[in-house]
C-alpha positions as CSV (number, residue, x, y, z in Angstrom):
1,M,-32.3,26.5,-6.8
2,N,-29.9,26.1,-3.5
3,I,-26.5,27.2,-4.4
4,R,-25.1,23.9,-2.6
5,L,-26.9,21.8,-5.3
6,I,-26.4,24.1,-7.8
7,L,-22.4,23.6,-6.8
8,A,-22.5,19.8,-6.4
9,F,-24.1,19.6,-10.1
10,T,-21.0,21.8,-11.6
11,F,-18.5,19.7,-9.9
12,F,-20.2,16.2,-10.7
13,A,-20.9,17.4,-14.3
14,T,-17.3,18.8,-14.7
15,A,-16.0,15.7,-13.2
16,A,-18.3,13.6,-15.4
17,V,-16.5,15.6,-18.5
18,I,-13.1,15.2,-17.8
19,A,-13.4,11.3,-16.9
20,A,-15.2,11.6,-20.5
21,D,-12.2,12.5,-22.1
22,L,-9.8,10.3,-20.2
23,P,-8.3,7.5,-22.0
24,A,-10.1,4.2,-21.2
25,V,-8.3,2.3,-18.7
26,S,-7.7,-1.4,-20.1
27,A,-9.8,-3.6,-18.4
28,D,-6.7,-6.4,-18.7
29,S,-3.4,-6.4,-17.6
30,I,-0.8,-4.9,-19.7
31,A,2.0,-7.2,-17.8
32,K,2.6,-10.9,-17.4
33,K,4.6,-11.5,-14.1
34,K,7.9,-13.5,-14.0
35,E,10.1,-13.9,-11.1
36,L,9.2,-12.5,-7.6
37,L,12.0,-10.2,-6.7
38,F,11.2,-8.8,-3.8
39,S,8.2,-9.2,-0.9
40,D,7.6,-7.9,2.5
41,D,4.7,-8.0,5.4
42,F,6.4,-5.6,7.7
43,S,6.3,-8.2,10.6
44,A,10.2,-8.3,10.9
45,A,11.6,-7.0,14.1
46,Q,14.4,-5.1,11.5
47,P,13.6,-3.6,7.9
48,A,15.0,-6.0,5.1
49,A,18.6,-5.1,3.6
50,Q,16.7,-3.6,0.4
51,W,15.2,-0.6,2.1
52,H,17.0,2.4,3.2
53,K,16.1,5.9,4.3
54,V,15.3,8.9,1.9
55,V,13.3,11.6,3.9
56,P,13.2,9.4,7.1
57,T,9.7,9.9,8.6
58,F,8.7,6.5,8.0
59,T,8.4,3.8,11.2
60,F,7.5,0.4,11.2
61,E,4.2,-0.1,13.3
62,N,1.8,-2.9,13.9
63,G,3.3,-5.0,11.0
64,A,3.2,-2.2,8.6
65,L,4.6,0.5,7.3
66,K,3.7,4.0,8.5
67,G,4.6,7.3,6.8
68,T,4.5,10.7,8.2
69,Q,5.3,14.0,6.7
70,T,7.5,16.1,8.7
71,R,8.7,18.6,6.2
72,D,6.0,20.3,5.7
73,K,6.6,23.7,5.0
74,N,9.5,25.6,3.4
75,V,12.3,26.6,6.3
76,V,14.7,29.2,5.7
77,S,18.0,28.7,7.7
78,P,19.2,31.0,10.0
79,D,21.9,32.6,7.7
80,G,19.1,32.9,4.9
81,K,21.7,31.2,2.2
82,S,19.4,28.2,1.9
83,T,16.0,26.9,2.3
84,N,15.2,23.2,3.1
85,L,12.3,22.9,1.2
86,A,8.5,21.0,2.0
87,H,8.9,17.6,1.1
88,A,6.9,14.4,1.4
89,A,7.9,11.3,3.6
90,V,9.6,8.8,1.3
91,F,10.9,5.4,1.7
92,G,13.4,3.8,-0.8
93,L,13.5,0.1,-2.0
94,S,16.8,-1.0,-3.9
95,I,15.3,-3.3,-6.6
96,P,16.6,-2.9,-9.8
97,T,13.7,-3.1,-12.7
98,K,12.9,-2.1,-16.4
99,D,9.4,-3.6,-16.3
100,S,7.7,-4.4,-13.8
101,V,4.6,-5.3,-11.2
102,V,4.6,-3.8,-7.7
103,E,1.4,-5.1,-5.3
104,T,1.1,-3.3,-2.1
105,K,-2.4,-2.3,0.6
106,I,-2.4,1.6,1.2
107,K,-4.3,3.3,3.6
108,F,-5.2,7.4,4.3
109,D,-4.8,8.3,7.8
110,G,-4.7,11.7,7.3
111,A,-2.7,12.1,4.3
112,T,-3.2,13.7,1.6
113,M,-1.2,11.5,-1.1
114,I,0.7,8.1,-1.1
115,D,2.8,7.3,-4.1
116,V,4.9,4.1,-5.6
117,E,7.9,6.1,-7.6
118,F,10.7,5.0,-9.8
119,D,13.9,6.5,-10.2
120,D,17.5,6.0,-11.6
121,R,20.0,8.5,-9.7
122,S,22.6,7.9,-11.9
123,Y,20.3,9.8,-14.5
124,T,21.3,13.6,-14.6
125,N,18.7,15.5,-16.6
126,S,16.0,14.6,-14.1
127,H,16.2,16.3,-10.5
128,Y,17.5,13.5,-8.0
129,G,17.1,10.9,-11.1
130,H,13.4,11.0,-11.2
131,L,11.6,8.9,-13.7
132,C,7.8,8.4,-13.2
133,R,5.2,7.7,-10.3
134,A,1.5,6.8,-9.9
135,Q,0.2,8.5,-7.0
136,V,-2.8,8.2,-5.0
137,R,-5.1,10.9,-3.6
138,T,-8.8,10.9,-1.7
139,N,-10.0,12.1,-4.9
140,G,-8.0,10.6,-7.9
141,V,-5.0,8.3,-9.6
142,S,-2.5,10.3,-11.2
143,I,0.3,8.9,-13.1
144,M,3.4,11.2,-14.0
145,D,6.2,11.0,-16.5
146,E,8.6,13.1,-14.7
147,R,11.8,12.4,-16.7
148,E,10.2,13.9,-19.6
149,G,7.9,16.4,-17.5
150,S,7.8,17.8,-14.0
151,Q,11.5,17.1,-12.7
152,N,13.3,17.5,-16.5
153,M,16.3,19.5,-15.4
154,E,15.6,21.5,-19.1
155,I,11.7,22.2,-18.4
156,K,12.9,23.1,-14.4
157,A,15.1,25.6,-16.1
158,L,12.5,27.0,-18.7
159,R,10.4,27.6,-15.9
160,N,12.2,30.3,-14.3
161,D,11.9,32.3,-17.6
162,P,8.2,34.1,-17.7
163,S,8.7,34.4,-21.5
164,K,9.0,30.7,-21.9
165,K,6.0,29.5,-20.4
166,D,4.1,28.4,-24.0
167,E,7.5,26.1,-24.1
168,V,7.1,24.6,-21.0
169,T,3.1,24.0,-21.4
170,K,3.6,22.6,-25.1
171,R,6.5,20.3,-23.2
172,M,4.6,19.1,-20.3
173,A,1.8,18.3,-22.5
174,G,1.0,14.1,-22.2
175,K,3.7,13.8,-19.3
176,Q,1.0,13.4,-16.6
177,I,-2.9,12.4,-16.1
178,T,-5.3,12.3,-13.3
179,Y,-8.5,10.3,-13.4
180,P,-11.1,11.6,-11.0
181,M,-12.3,9.1,-8.2
182,K,-13.3,8.8,-4.6
183,V,-10.9,6.8,-2.7
184,E,-12.2,5.9,1.3
185,T,-9.7,6.9,3.8
186,G,-9.4,4.6,7.0
187,V,-9.5,1.3,5.2
188,W,-6.9,-0.7,3.3
189,H,-6.9,-0.3,-0.5
190,D,-4.8,-3.1,-3.0
191,L,-2.8,-1.0,-5.1
192,V,-1.2,-2.6,-8.1
193,V,1.1,-0.6,-10.7
194,E,2.3,-2.2,-13.7
195,T,5.1,-0.6,-15.9
196,I,5.6,-2.1,-19.5
197,G,7.9,0.1,-21.9
198,E,6.0,3.4,-21.7
199,T,3.2,2.7,-20.3
200,I,2.2,2.4,-16.6
201,R,-1.5,1.1,-15.4
202,V,-2.9,1.3,-11.8
203,V,-5.2,-0.6,-10.6
204,L,-7.3,0.2,-7.4
205,D,-9.2,-2.1,-5.4
206,G,-9.3,-4.5,-8.4
207,K,-10.7,-2.0,-10.8
208,P,-8.5,-0.6,-13.6
209,A,-8.0,3.2,-12.2
210,A,-5.5,5.0,-14.7
211,I,-3.1,4.5,-17.4
212,L,-0.2,6.9,-19.0
213,K,2.2,6.0,-22.0
214,S,4.8,8.8,-22.3
215,P,9.0,8.2,-23.4
216,G,10.1,8.7,-19.6
217,I,8.5,5.8,-18.4
218,G,10.5,3.6,-20.7
219,H,13.6,4.5,-19.0
220,P,15.6,0.8,-18.8
221,T,17.5,1.4,-15.2
222,K,14.8,2.3,-12.8
223,S,17.2,1.4,-10.2
224,Q,15.0,2.2,-7.0
225,I,11.3,2.1,-6.1
226,E,10.3,4.9,-3.4
227,L,7.2,5.0,-1.5
228,G,5.9,8.8,-0.7
229,V,3.4,10.0,1.9
230,A,2.4,13.4,2.1
231,G,0.4,14.5,5.5
232,K,-0.5,13.0,8.3
233,N,-0.5,9.3,8.1
234,G,-0.4,7.1,5.4
235,W,0.2,3.5,5.7
236,F,1.7,0.7,3.6
237,D,1.4,-2.9,3.8
238,D,2.0,-6.5,2.0
239,I,4.4,-5.0,-1.0
240,K,5.7,-7.4,-3.6
241,V,7.8,-6.6,-6.7
242,W,7.5,-8.7,-9.8
243,N,9.9,-8.6,-13.1
244,A,7.1,-8.4,-15.6
245,E,6.8,-9.0,-19.7
246,P,4.4,-7.8,-21.9
247,A,1.2,-9.8,-21.4
248,A,0.2,-11.7,-24.4
249,P,-2.1,-9.5,-27.1
């Protein structure tokens, strides 16, 4: 058999097994929208007051929000005493929520990742108050509980000790999940992120895409919503944020 056919068969067979092992994503919404907290179609000449710069390489262009990662590699300071770490472009939205529905349009235009993130800057047991996020790549959709997972300060400290590798693995179990899928570049996609209690559910282009239940998602004071882009370039448009409550069973 042709080696390319063998590799392709292996990839799709593996993806099928992974997909079969993932929790089924509910076909029905887990959230009922309440009051609309914020909306922006990026047509105004100036950004709305709720927006703030975090890693400031976003621009308003052609009635949309464009993010471009410029910190694409670690850079050591001239004196060698510090390192400016690579980081995605991030644009912040000061809209406090607990349970919410975030709807937006996204487009990959060279970007490798686009995400919607929830933070609480006053929470000190995770790096920079990171709580949870829904992340879209061209090959899949991921959900991460960062408060109890990758950004948890205790876990970050344990990672500095090679003897604690098994403990890190145990604590990271169930804190993030990825559903493989193909996401087309150069076109707009409708993204919905529902956050109810300890669960995030993601819908992409009207189709259930990913779901995760994990304790950090239930953090009661999500003070910031932040939009991220890795690579060059990623776009957002027509964002709306609602307060929400659990959908009726």
